[in-house]
BALOBA-1460 file (C-alpha; in Angstrom, 3 decimals):
// residues 113
<rec num="1" residu="m" x="134.569" y="98.050" z="146.222"/>
<rec num="2" residu="v" x="132.076" y="95.562" z="147.611"/>
<rec num="3" residu="k" x="129.502" y="94.171" z="145.192"/>
<rec num="4" residu="g" x="126.386" y="96.380" z="145.230"/>
<rec num="5" residu="e" x="128.281" y="99.342" z="146.715"/>
<rec num="6" residu="l" x="128.439" y="102.603" z="144.785"/>
<rec num="7" residu="p" x="131.820" y="103.845" z="143.560"/>
<rec num="8" residu="k" x="133.268" y="106.519" z="145.886"/>
<rec num="9" residu="k" x="132.799" y="109.309" z="143.329"/>
<rec num="10" residu="w" x="129.076" y="108.446" z="143.098"/>
<rec num="11" residu="q" x="128.447" y="108.207" z="146.847"/>
<rec num="12" residu="q" x="128.235" y="112.004" z="147.301"/>
<rec num="13" residu="s" x="125.649" y="112.209" z="144.510"/>
<rec num="14" residu="a" x="123.650" y="109.437" z="146.162"/>
<rec num="15" residu="n" x="123.528" y="111.429" z="149.409"/>
<rec num="16" residu="v" x="122.334" y="114.505" z="147.534"/>
<rec num="17" residu="a" x="119.681" y="112.436" z="145.771"/>
<rec num="18" residu="k" x="118.294" y="111.441" z="149.179"/>
<rec num="19" residu="a" x="117.669" y="115.093" z="150.077"/>
<rec num="20" residu="v" x="114.057" y="116.235" z="149.880"/>
<rec num="21" residu="q" x="113.206" y="119.696" z="148.628"/>
<rec num="22" residu="i" x="110.558" y="121.500" z="150.627"/>
<rec num="23" residu="a" x="108.683" y="124.669" z="149.743"/>
<rec num="24" residu="f" x="107.549" y="127.360" z="152.128"/>
<rec num="25" residu="d" x="104.290" y="129.219" z="151.528"/>
<rec num="26" residu="m" x="104.990" y="132.672" z="152.900"/>
<rec num="27" residu="d" x="103.757" y="136.198" z="152.461"/>
<rec num="28" residu="m" x="105.278" y="137.815" z="149.352"/>
<rec num="29" residu="q" x="106.991" y="140.523" z="151.424"/>
<rec num="30" residu="l" x="108.662" y="137.891" z="153.620"/>
<rec num="31" residu="q" x="109.813" y="135.959" z="150.545"/>
<rec num="32" residu="y" x="111.141" y="139.175" z="149.040"/>
<rec num="33" residu="s" x="113.119" y="139.939" z="152.212"/>
<rec num="34" residu="i" x="114.797" y="136.529" z="152.167"/>
<rec num="35" residu="r" x="115.474" y="136.644" z="148.425"/>
<rec num="36" residu="r" x="116.820" y="140.189" z="148.602"/>
<rec num="37" residu="s" x="119.141" y="139.400" z="151.521"/>
<rec num="38" residu="a" x="120.438" y="136.393" z="149.575"/>
<rec num="39" residu="l" x="120.954" y="138.513" z="146.482"/>
<rec num="40" residu="d" x="122.821" y="141.149" z="148.484"/>
<rec num="41" residu="k" x="125.120" y="138.402" z="149.809"/>
<rec num="42" residu="g" x="125.572" y="136.863" z="146.359"/>
<rec num="43" residu="i" x="124.056" y="133.544" z="147.369"/>
<rec num="44" residu="s" x="120.947" y="131.606" z="146.411"/>
<rec num="45" residu="p" x="117.743" y="131.922" z="148.443"/>
<rec num="46" residu="s" x="118.097" y="128.276" z="149.503"/>
<rec num="47" residu="e" x="121.632" y="128.969" z="150.773"/>
<rec num="48" residu="q" x="120.282" y="131.984" z="152.689"/>
<rec num="49" residu="i" x="117.590" y="129.818" z="154.289"/>
<rec num="50" residu="r" x="120.212" y="127.215" z="155.263"/>
<rec num="51" residu="h" x="122.337" y="130.018" z="156.745"/>
<rec num="52" residu="l" x="119.377" y="131.410" z="158.713"/>
<rec num="53" residu="l" x="118.588" y="127.909" z="160.039"/>
<rec num="54" residu="e" x="122.272" y="127.411" z="160.907"/>
<rec num="55" residu="l" x="122.552" y="124.423" z="158.569"/>
<rec num="56" residu="p" x="125.750" y="123.656" z="156.628"/>
<rec num="57" residu="t" x="126.103" y="125.535" z="153.345"/>
<rec num="58" residu="n" x="128.246" y="124.988" z="150.282"/>
<rec num="59" residu="k" x="131.724" y="126.369" z="150.753"/>
<rec num="60" residu="k" x="132.363" y="126.477" z="147.027"/>
<rec num="61" residu="p" x="130.094" y="128.995" z="145.285"/>
<rec num="62" residu="k" x="127.998" y="127.589" z="142.499"/>
<rec num="63" residu="r" x="128.169" y="129.007" z="139.023"/>
<rec num="64" residu="p" x="125.874" y="132.035" z="139.052"/>
<rec num="65" residu="r" x="123.270" y="131.817" z="136.343"/>
<rec num="66" residu="l" x="119.722" y="132.713" z="135.505"/>
<rec num="67" residu="t" x="117.388" y="130.099" z="134.132"/>
<rec num="68" residu="v" x="114.113" y="130.033" z="132.257"/>
<rec num="69" residu="s" x="112.263" y="127.099" z="130.719"/>
<rec num="70" residu="l" x="111.380" y="127.564" z="127.056"/>
<rec num="71" residu="s" x="108.867" y="125.489" z="125.115"/>
<rec num="72" residu="d" x="108.879" y="124.940" z="121.360"/>
<rec num="73" residu="e" x="106.203" y="127.646" z="121.154"/>
<rec num="74" residu="d" x="108.472" y="130.013" z="123.111"/>
<rec num="75" residu="y" x="111.315" y="129.373" z="120.654"/>
<rec num="76" residu="q" x="108.881" y="130.040" z="117.808"/>
<rec num="77" residu="r" x="107.909" y="133.405" z="119.312"/>
<rec num="78" residu="l" x="111.503" y="134.345" z="120.090"/>
<rec num="79" residu="g" x="112.573" y="133.311" z="116.610"/>
<rec num="80" residu="e" x="109.990" y="135.692" z="115.170"/>
<rec num="81" residu="r" x="111.078" y="138.414" z="117.602"/>
<rec num="82" residu="y" x="114.733" y="138.128" z="116.562"/>
<rec num="83" residu="n" x="114.169" y="137.132" z="112.924"/>
<rec num="84" residu="i" x="115.870" y="133.776" z="113.510"/>
<rec num="85" residu="p" x="114.447" y="130.351" z="112.575"/>
<rec num="86" residu="a" x="112.995" y="128.655" z="115.673"/>
<rec num="87" residu="d" x="115.228" y="125.602" z="115.252"/>
<rec num="88" residu="q" x="118.380" y="127.737" z="115.678"/>
<rec num="89" residu="q" x="118.121" y="127.679" z="119.448"/>
<rec num="90" residu="l" x="121.748" y="128.634" z="120.102"/>
<rec num="91" residu="e" x="121.370" y="131.786" z="117.981"/>
<rec num="92" residu="i" x="118.127" y="132.606" z="119.778"/>
<rec num="93" residu="k" x="119.899" y="132.123" z="123.122"/>
<rec num="94" residu="k" x="122.627" y="134.556" z="122.027"/>
<rec num="95" residu="s" x="119.992" y="137.147" z="121.122"/>
<rec num="96" residu="v" x="118.242" y="136.642" z="124.457"/>
<rec num="97" residu="i" x="121.551" y="137.155" z="126.301"/>
<rec num="98" residu="e" x="122.157" y="140.371" z="124.357"/>
<rec num="99" residu="e" x="118.665" y="141.669" z="125.203"/>
<rec num="100" residu="l" x="118.975" y="140.752" z="128.882"/>
<rec num="101" residu="t" x="122.419" y="142.380" z="129.011"/>
<rec num="102" residu="r" x="121.040" y="145.613" z="127.540"/>
<rec num="103" residu="f" x="118.219" y="145.561" z="130.092"/>
<rec num="104" residu="a" x="120.571" y="144.944" z="133.014"/>
<rec num="105" residu="q" x="123.026" y="147.642" z="131.927"/>
<rec num="106" residu="q" x="120.203" y="150.197" z="131.780"/>
<rec num="107" residu="s" x="118.644" y="149.185" z="135.113"/>
<rec num="108" residu="d" x="118.946" y="151.202" z="138.295"/>
<rec num="109" residu="y" x="120.568" y="148.208" z="140.013"/>
<rec num="110" residu="h" x="123.423" y="148.119" z="137.520"/>
<rec num="111" residu="k" x="124.010" y="151.867" z="137.783"/>
<rec num="112" residu="s" x="124.245" y="151.770" z="141.585"/>
<rec num="113" residu="k" x="127.119" y="149.264" z="141.616"/>
């Protein structure tokens, strides 16, 4: 390795860091169509956009997950909802997963699969 050069295992991350995320302001129905087609294919909306634009996509699927940002106030509210102290975030997360699972199992989308 030459002085000032990144280690090989870091070079890929450096290339990713150079990428610039762009956002598209589109009609809600158009956004829904793209998101829904991605969902039906089991890929992310950004992967669907790359596919539509004939850009390279990830061959290896990413770990599917849902995310939400929670503030301290959110944890306080959820703690009250589940009768769990707000500082027990892992226990709150478990309760959230249980509630989301119940919702998903009762939804029309789950029943149709």
